[in-house]
C-alpha positions in Angstrom: -160.7 -136.7 -118.3 -159.8 -140.6 -119.1 -159.4 -139.6 -123.1 -157.4 -136.5 -122.5 -155.4 -139.1 -119.8 -154.7 -141.6 -122.7 -154.1 -139.1 -125.4 -151.7 -137.6 -123.5 -150.1 -140.8 -123.2 -149.7 -140.8 -126.8 -148.5 -137.2 -127.1 -145.8 -138.5 -124.6 -145.0 -141.5 -125.9 -145.7 -142.9 -122.2 -147.8 -145.6 -123.7 -147.4 -148.9 -122.3 -145.2 -151.1 -125.2 -147.4 -152.6 -127.9 -146.9 -156.0 -129.6 -145.7 -155.3 -133.7 -149.1 -156.7 -134.9 -151.1 -154.3 -133.0 -149.1 -151.2 -133.3 -151.4 -149.9 -136.8 -154.2 -150.8 -134.5 -152.8 -149.1 -131.5 -151.5 -146.1 -133.8 -155.1 -145.3 -135.2 -156.6 -145.4 -131.5 -154.0 -142.9 -130.3 -155.1 -140.4 -133.2 -158.8 -140.8 -132.6 -158.0 -140.5 -128.7 -156.1 -137.0 -130.0 -158.9 -136.1 -131.8 -161.2 -136.5 -129.2 -159.3 -134.9 -126.4 -159.2 -132.2 -128.4 -162.4 -131.9 -129.7 -163.8 -132.0 -126.1 -161.1 -129.7 -124.4 -163.9 -127.0 -124.3 -166.4 -129.5 -122.2 -163.5 -130.5 -119.8 -162.6 -127.1 -119.4 -166.0 -125.7 -118.3 -166.8 -128.9 -115.9 -163.3 -128.2 -114.0 -163.5 -124.4 -114.5 -161.2 -121.2 -115.0 -159.4 -122.4 -111.7 -158.3 -125.7 -113.4 -156.3 -124.1 -116.6 -153.1 -125.0 -114.4 -153.9 -128.5 -114.7 -154.9 -128.3 -118.3 -152.4 -125.8 -119.5 -149.9 -128.5 -120.4 -152.1 -130.4 -121.8 -154.0 -127.7 -124.2 -150.4 -126.8 -125.4 -149.3 -130.1 -126.4 -152.2 -130.7 -128.1 -152.2 -127.6 -130.6 -149.0 -128.8 -131.4 -149.9 -132.6 -132.0 -148.9 -133.8 -135.2 -152.8 -134.5 -135.5 -153.8 -132.5 -138.4 -157.6 -132.6 -137.0 -156.8 -132.1 -133.9 -155.1 -128.7 -134.6 -158.1 -128.1 -136.4 -160.7 -128.7 -133.8 -158.8 -126.9 -131.3 -158.5 -123.9 -133.8 -162.2 -123.8 -134.2 -163.2 -123.5 -130.6 -159.8 -121.6 -129.2 -162.6 -118.5 -128.9 -164.7 -120.7 -126.5 -161.8 -121.4 -124.3 -160.7 -118.1 -124.2 -164.4 -116.7 -123.0 -164.4 -119.8 -120.5 -161.2 -118.8 -119.1 -161.7 -115.1 -119.4 -165.2 -115.4 -117.7 -164.1 -117.5 -114.8 -161.3 -115.2 -114.0 -163.5 -112.3 -114.3 -165.3 -114.1 -111.3 -162.0 -115.0 -109.2 -161.1 -111.2 -109.7 -164.0 -109.6 -108.6 -163.8 -112.3 -105.2 -160.5 -111.3 -104.9 -161.4 -107.5 -105.2 -164.1 -107.9 -102.8 -161.6 -110.0 -100.1 -159.3 -107.3 -100.7 -161.2 -104.5 -99.8 -162.5 -106.0 -96.8 -158.8 -106.4 -95.9 -158.3 -102.9 -96.5 -161.2 -101.7 -94.6 -159.9 -103.9 -92.0 -156.8 -101.9 -91.7 -155.0 -104.5 -94.1 -152.5 -104.2 -96.8 -153.9 -103.8 -100.1 -153.2 -107.1 -102.4 -151.5 -106.8 -105.6 -154.1 -107.2 -109.0 -154.3 -111.0 -110.0 -153.0 -110.9 -113.9 -154.6 -112.8 -116.5 -152.0 -115.8 -116.8 -154.3 -117.4 -119.6 -153.6 -114.4 -122.4 -149.6 -115.3 -123.1 -150.6 -119.0 -123.4 -153.8 -118.4 -125.8 -151.9 -115.5 -127.5 -149.3 -118.1 -128.7 -151.8 -120.8 -129.3 -153.3 -118.3 -131.8 -150.1 -117.2 -133.7 -148.9 -120.9 -133.9 -152.4 -121.9 -135.6 -152.4 -118.2 -138.1 -149.2 -120.1 -139.7 -150.5 -123.6 -139.8 -152.7 -125.0 -142.5 -155.3 -123.8 -144.3 -158.0 -125.7 -142.9 -156.5 -124.5 -139.2 -155.9 -120.9 -140.3 -159.5 -120.5 -141.7 -160.8 -122.2 -138.0 -158.6 -119.4 -136.1 -160.0 -116.7 -138.5 -163.5 -117.7 -138.4 -163.7 -116.2 -134.7 -160.9 -113.9 -134.6 -162.5 -110.8 -133.0 -164.2 -113.3 -130.1 -161.1 -114.5 -129.7 -159.1 -111.5 -129.2 -162.1 -109.9 -127.2 -161.2 -112.3 -124.3 -157.4 -111.3 -124.2 -155.2 -108.6 -122.5 -154.9 -105.3 -124.4 -151.2 -106.0 -124.7 -152.0 -109.6 -126.0 -154.0 -108.0 -128.8 -151.2 -105.5 -129.7 -148.6 -108.3 -129.6 -150.7 -110.7 -132.0 -151.9 -107.9 -134.7 -148.2 -108.0 -136.7 -149.2 -112.0 -137.3 -152.7 -111.0 -138.1 -152.1 -108.2 -140.7 -149.6 -110.5 -142.5 -151.9 -113.1 -143.0 -154.7 -110.5 -144.0 -152.1 -108.9 -146.7 -151.1 -112.7 -147.9 -153.5 -115.1 -147.5 -156.1 -113.9 -149.3 -156.0 -116.1 -153.2 -159.4 -117.3 -152.4 -162.1 -114.7 -152.4 -164.1 -116.1 -149.7 -161.4 -116.1 -147.3 -160.7 -112.2 -147.9 -164.6 -112.0 -147.2 -164.2 -114.1 -143.9 -161.3 -111.7 -142.8 -163.0 -108.4 -143.8 -165.5 -109.3 -141.5 -163.5 -110.0 -138.4 -161.6 -106.6 -139.8 -164.9 -104.8 -138.2 -164.7 -106.6 -135.0 -161.3 -106.1 -134.6 -161.7 -102.3 -135.1 -163.6 -102.1 -131.5 -160.6 -103.8 -129.9 -157.5 -101.5 -130.5 -156.9 -97.9 -130.0 -158.0 -95.4 -133.0 -154.1 -94.7 -133.3 -154.0 -98.2 -134.2 -157.0 -98.3 -136.5 -156.2 -95.5 -138.4 -152.4 -96.8 -139.4 -153.1 -100.2 -139.4 -156.5 -101.4 -140.1 -157.7 -98.5 -142.3 -155.0 -99.1 -145.1 -156.1 -102.8 -145.3 -159.8 -102.1 -145.0 -159.1 -99.4 -148.3 -157.9 -102.5 -150.0 -160.1 -104.7 -149.5 -162.6 -101.8 -150.6 -161.0 -102.3 -154.2 -161.4 -105.7 -154.4 -163.4 -107.2 -157.7 -165.8 -109.3 -155.9 -168.7 -107.2 -154.2 -169.5 -109.8 -151.1 -165.7 -108.8 -150.1 -166.6 -104.8 -150.6 -170.2 -105.2 -148.6 -167.9 -107.1 -145.4 -165.6 -104.3 -145.0 -168.0 -101.8 -145.3 -169.3 -101.2 -142.1 -165.6 -101.0 -140.8 -165.8 -97.6 -141.9 -168.1 -95.8 -139.7 -166.5 -97.4 -136.5 -163.2 -95.8 -137.4 -164.8 -93.0 -137.7 -166.7 -92.2 -134.7 -162.9 -93.5 -133.8 -161.1 -90.9 -134.6 -163.7 -88.0 -133.7 -161.1 -87.4 -130.7 -158.5 -86.9 -132.6 -158.7 -84.5 -135.8 -155.7 -84.9 -137.3 -156.9 -89.0 -137.5 -160.2 -87.9 -138.6 -159.3 -85.8 -141.2 -157.1 -88.1 -142.7 -160.3 -90.8 -143.0 -162.5 -87.8 -144.4 -159.4 -87.7 -147.2 -159.5 -91.6 -147.3 -163.5 -92.0 -147.6 -164.4 -89.1 -149.9 -161.1 -90.1 -152.5 -163.8 -93.0 -153.1 -166.5 -90.8 -154.6 -164.2 -89.6 -157.8 -162.5 -92.9 -157.9 -161.5 -93.5 -161.5 -163.3 -97.3 -161.5 -166.9 -97.6 -160.9 -166.4 -99.8 -158.2 -164.8 -97.4 -156.2 -167.3 -94.6 -156.4 -170.2 -97.9 -155.7 -168.4 -98.7 -152.7 -168.2 -95.1 -151.4 -172.3 -95.2 -151.8 -172.2 -98.4 -149.6 -169.9 -96.0 -146.9 -172.5 -93.7 -146.8 -174.8 -96.4 -146.2 -173.4 -98.0 -143.4 -172.5 -94.4 -142.0 -176.1 -93.6 -141.9 -177.0 -97.2 -140.4 -174.6 -96.2 -138.0 -176.1 -92.8 -137.6 -179.2 -94.2 -135.7 -176.9 -94.2 -132.8 -178.3 -91.8 -130.1 -175.0 -90.9 -129.8 -174.5 -90.0 -133.6 -174.5 -86.9 -134.9 -176.5 -86.4 -138.4 -174.8 -83.0 -139.1 -171.2 -84.9 -139.4 -172.3 -86.9 -142.4 -174.8 -83.6 -144.0 -171.1 -81.4 -143.5 -168.4 -84.1 -145.2 -170.4 -86.9 -147.1 -173.4 -85.6 -148.6 -171.9 -83.2 -151.5 -170.1 -85.9 -152.3 -172.5 -88.6 -152.4 -174.9 -85.8 -154.0 -172.7 -85.4 -157.1 -172.6 -89.2 -158.0 -176.1 -88.1 -159.3 -175.0 -87.7 -162.8 -172.2 -90.9 -162.7 -172.1 -92.2 -166.1 -172.3 -96.0 -164.9 -175.9 -97.2 -163.8 -174.9 -99.3 -161.2 -174.1 -96.5 -159.5 -176.9 -94.3 -159.6 -179.2 -97.0 -159.0 -177.6 -97.8 -155.7 -177.5 -94.2 -155.0 -181.4 -94.2 -155.5 -182.0 -96.8 -153.3 -180.0 -94.9 -150.5 -181.9 -91.5 -151.2 -185.0 -93.5 -150.8 -184.2 -94.5 -147.6 -182.4 -91.5 -146.4 -186.0 -89.1 -147.3 -187.8 -91.8 -145.3 -186.1 -90.1 -142.0 -188.5 -87.7 -141.2 -186.1 -86.1 -138.6 -183.2 -85.7 -141.2 -185.6 -85.5 -144.7 -185.3 -81.2 -144.5 -181.8 -81.1 -144.2 -181.2 -83.8 -146.7 -184.0 -82.4 -149.5 -182.8 -78.9 -149.0 -179.0 -80.1 -149.8 -180.3 -82.4 -152.8 -182.7 -79.5 -154.0 -179.5 -77.2 -154.2 -177.0 -79.9 -156.0 -179.8 -81.5 -157.9 -181.9 -78.5 -159.7 -182.1 -78.5 -163.5 -180.0 -76.1 -165.3 -181.7 -73.2 -166.4 -182.8 -72.4 -169.8 -180.3 -71.5 -172.2 -182.0 -69.1 -174.2 -178.1 -67.4 -174.8 -177.2 -70.6 -177.1 -179.7 -69.3 -180.2 -177.9 -68.5 -182.7 -178.0 -64.7 -183.1 -175.9 -64.6 -186.5 -178.9 -63.5 -189.3 -179.8 -66.4 -191.4 -178.1 -65.9 -195.2 -180.0 -67.1 -198.1 -177.8 -68.8 -200.5 -179.2 -67.9 -203.3 -179.1 -64.1 -202.7 -175.3 -63.8 -204.3 
């Protein structure tokens, strides 16, 4: 708390006057105080609890706009922890308020209004601010983006989405950044309605599916089973999803066809869920998958062979899979009619 008070004094410019000879050292001490205040803010919040947010809010908002780059960076890296602490504490407070309101209602009193989550709008603005900051601050916020949004309200998530998509589209010059964002896209698919996922997140997943770096493609592949599960209740959206996925199976680039195998592998892994329907995969994806057995690129055939081996290890589905593959991979019949029926002519007969 003393470090935080000292840092805030330097932020406000309210520190006592310093002699000119000692200003350099005082400036360095102030910068260190800012960094330590930002670094230890989650611990201070954990000690005070969510009920202390009203006292810490102004300090946190000022630290997030401080000129000290390192302070902003460490705040960006811990944003998801601050959101978790506030959400957990608020959830406990809401449960207690709900019990108290229920007791009042049962006693004949008026029903209390449901309290809101006051911290969500604050962290929403901080997140958007970090997403337009320098590279290291932005990476700190992106590394736990899905975890941060998990603790915000649905309305705050929707308001943050345009800024997030702008970062996804324009800040991927480095392949490691694209890989990180692709991994976060998988988490985001759980946090938005199916219509938003299909209209906004799915096109970005398709764009990363064509990435020249295999790590980026592998990071985004698990998003497709999630989209598939979300679109089951909306036939029009599901048709769009089927068309998008199956288009990879006959892509001109081998990377697209290889990615189709990766999507099928992710779908099969998701298919282990007891609520999943294996008929969906057999009906919509297995024929296109089997057609890749004759692909001209060896990498596609190797990936398919590994996947088929895993598929055949599943006893519950081996019969249906084997039947489909046997029908489509059966060797061609002998073509006796290819033999020339014209009589041989002796060139010396003339």
